[in-house]
C-alpha positions in Angstrom: -16.8 16.4 -1.6 -16.4 13.3 0.5 -13.1 12.0 2.4 -11.5 8.6 1.6 -9.6 7.1 4.2 -6.7 4.8 3.0 -3.4 3.6 4.1 -0.2 4.4 2.4 2.3 1.7 2.2 6.0 1.8 2.2 8.1 -1.2 1.4 8.6 -3.4 4.5 6.7 -0.7 6.7 3.5 -0.3 8.4 0.9 1.3 6.7 0.7 5.4 7.0 -3.0 6.0 7.5 -4.3 8.9 5.3 -7.4 10.7 4.7 -7.7 12.2 1.2 -10.1 14.7 -0.1 -10.2 16.8 -3.7 -8.1 19.4 -1.8 -6.3 17.5 1.1 -4.4 14.7 2.0 -3.6 14.1 5.5 -1.0 11.3 6.4 -0.4 10.2 9.8 2.9 9.0 10.7 2.9 8.4 14.6 6.2 6.8 14.6 9.6 8.8 13.9 11.8 6.0 13.3 14.4 6.4 10.8 12.8 3.9 8.2 9.3 5.8 8.2 11.5 9.2 7.8 13.4 7.8 5.0 10.0 6.7 3.4 8.6 10.2 3.5 11.9 11.6 2.2 12.0 9.6 -0.7 7.9 9.7 -1.4 7.4 13.4 -0.6 11.1 14.9 -1.4 11.3 16.5 2.3 14.6 18.3 3.2 16.8 15.8 5.3 17.4 18.9 7.6 13.6 18.9 8.5 13.3 15.3 8.7 16.4 15.1 11.4 14.6 17.8 13.4 11.6 15.1 13.6 13.7 12.7 15.7 14.3 13.3 19.4 14.9 15.2 21.3 12.1 18.0 21.5 12.8 20.7 19.1 11.8 24.5 19.5 8.6 25.7 17.9 9.0 26.8 14.3 7.8 27.5 11.0 9.9 27.3 7.9 9.1 27.8 4.4 10.6 25.4 2.0 10.5 25.0 -1.8 7.1 23.4 -2.1 6.1 22.9 1.4 6.0 24.6 4.9 7.4 22.6 7.8 6.0 23.4 11.3 7.2 22.1 14.8 4.5 22.8 17.5 4.6 22.1 21.2 1.4 21.2 23.1 0.9 20.7 26.8 0.1 17.2 27.9 -1.4 16.6 31.4 -0.4 13.6 33.2 -3.2 12.7 35.5 -1.1 10.3 37.7 1.7 12.6 38.3 -0.5 15.8 38.1 2.2 17.4 35.8 2.5 19.0 32.7 4.8 17.8 29.8 5.3 19.2 26.1 4.7 17.2 23.2 5.8 17.7 19.8 3.8 17.7 16.6 5.5 18.2 13.5 3.8 19.2 10.2 4.7 19.1 6.5 2.1 21.4 4.7 2.4 21.5 1.0 2.4 25.4 0.1 0.6 24.9 -3.1 -2.4 25.0 -1.1 -1.8 28.8 -0.3 -1.9 29.9 -3.9 -4.8 30.8 -6.3 -8.6 30.1 -5.3 -7.5 27.8 -2.5 -5.9 30.6 -0.4 -7.4 30.7 2.9 -8.9 27.0 3.0 -7.8 24.0 4.5 
């Protein structure tokens, strides 16, 4: 089972780099502009409420089970070596819940 690196293109948008295997597709969206979020909404049918929470400011960590996917907001500490301060950075995940059922249970 090999991985295939591709780019998912939206109309008029930069490519979304992705890695796809038989069991997983990882799509990297490193800009949370409204155009990219609208493309994700139309392509994957994510809830507008979840997509709104991806926009600044930082949100509280949470996990929400939706119909067909799980939405997670996680905060990670980032150390700034210049200022020697620690700041939080937000990482948002949309995880399709179908992988939790049947034989795929427990595998990522």
